[in-house]
N, C-alpha and C positions, 0 to 999 in steps of 0.2 A: 659276618659271623664275629662281630666284636663283643658279643655278650659273654659274660662270665658264667661258668658252670657252677651250679650249687652241688653240695655233697652227694645227694642221691642221684643226680644226673650223671656225675662223673663215674659213679659206681656202675651204672648201667652201660656206659660206654666201654668200661674196662673189662666187662665180662668175657668177651671173646678174645681178648688180647693175651699174649704170652708174657706175663710179668715175671720178673725175677723175684721169687718169694719162697718162703719155707714150704716144702711139700711139692714144689714144681718138679715134674719128671723131665729129665734132660737126656740127650744122647751125646756121648763123648765123640768129638769129631777130630781128635788128634791124639797122637801118642800111643802108649801101650794099651790104653783102654778104648781104643778106637772101636766104635760100633756098639758099645755097651751102654745099657740104661742105668742112670743114677738118679737119685732124688736129692734135691737141695735140702740139707738139714738146717743150715743157718747161713745167713748173709753176713759176711765179714765186712766188706766195704763195697764200693761201686764197681770194683773189678774182680773181686775174689769171693768165692763161696765155699762152704764146707759141704761136701757131698758124700753120699754113701750109696752103695749099690748091692744090697743083699740079694742073693740068687741061690736057688737050690743047686744049680750047676756051678761048680767052682771056677770053671773057665770063663763064665759070664759075670762072676761076682767082682765087685770093686770095693776095696777096703776104704774106710772113712779117711778122707784126705781133703786138703785145701786144693782148690782148682780154680784157675782163672776162667772168667766167663767166656773169653775168646775160644776156649777149648770145648765149650758146651753149646749144643743146639737145643733151645727150649722147645718143648712139645706143648700141646694143649691139655695134656693129662695132668691132673693135680691130685695129690694125696693129702688127706686131712691129718696133719701132725703138728705138734708144738715145736718151736725152735729148740734144737739140741736133743731131739728125741733119741732114745736108746735104740739099739739094733733090733731087739725083740718087738718093741712098739712099732718101729718102722716096717718090719716084716709083716706084722699083723695088719697094719694099715694098707700095705701094698696088696695083700691078699684080699682084703675087704673091698678095695677099690678095683680089683681085677686089672691091675696095671699091665701085666704081660698080655692078657687077652685084648685089652683096648689097643695096646701098641700094635699087636699083630694084625688087628683089623684095619689099621690106617694104611693109606696108599703109600705113605713114606716107607713103612716097614716092608710092605710088599715089594716096592721097588728095590730096596736094599737086598731082599732075599733073592729077587730075580737076578740082580747084578752078581751076587755071590754064586748063584747056581751057574750062571754063564761062565764065570771065572774058573769054576772047578770042572768045566766040561773037558772031555778028552777030544782027540782028533776025530774019531769016528762019530762022536756026539755032534760035533760042529758040522760034519758032513751031512748027517741025517737032518739037522736043522736047516741047512742050505737047501736040501732036496725038498723038504716040506714047504719052505718059503716059495720055491719055484712052482711047486704044484699048486699052492694056494693062489699065486699070482696068475697062473694060467686060467684057473677057474673064474677068478674075478674079472679078468680081461675078456674072457669069452662072454660072460654075463653082461658086461658093459657094452660090448659090441652089439649084442642082441637088443639091448635097450635103445641104443642109438639108431639102429635100423628101423625101429617101430615108429 
């Protein structure tokens, strides 16, 4: 594989990649904004980006700020905006791209929601979950034993 790639070939290869670029949707993985979605508005340098996270819910909104890339997890979702886009333009682009819907459909978001639901469980909820697990295990084991006998 010592051949060099030409322009159009490299574009095809980068289509499925998560590149640091304007419009890339990211998940904050550290700090006060942990678990919140933001969009890269501008790339400052190789380590820092300008992000903004407009959201109808003020608890999930992130104000425009500089953030190191180490605190962001890039997603495959991308919004079509120009570098330095204003808040209204960004909000409209996010609605047009259905960012929240696409995010909620990913297995990543479902896993985070599952983890959050487990963390907020009470004592009795944990007990009910344990009983349900035991019941399911009994049914599965019974079916497996029947299959082995045949």
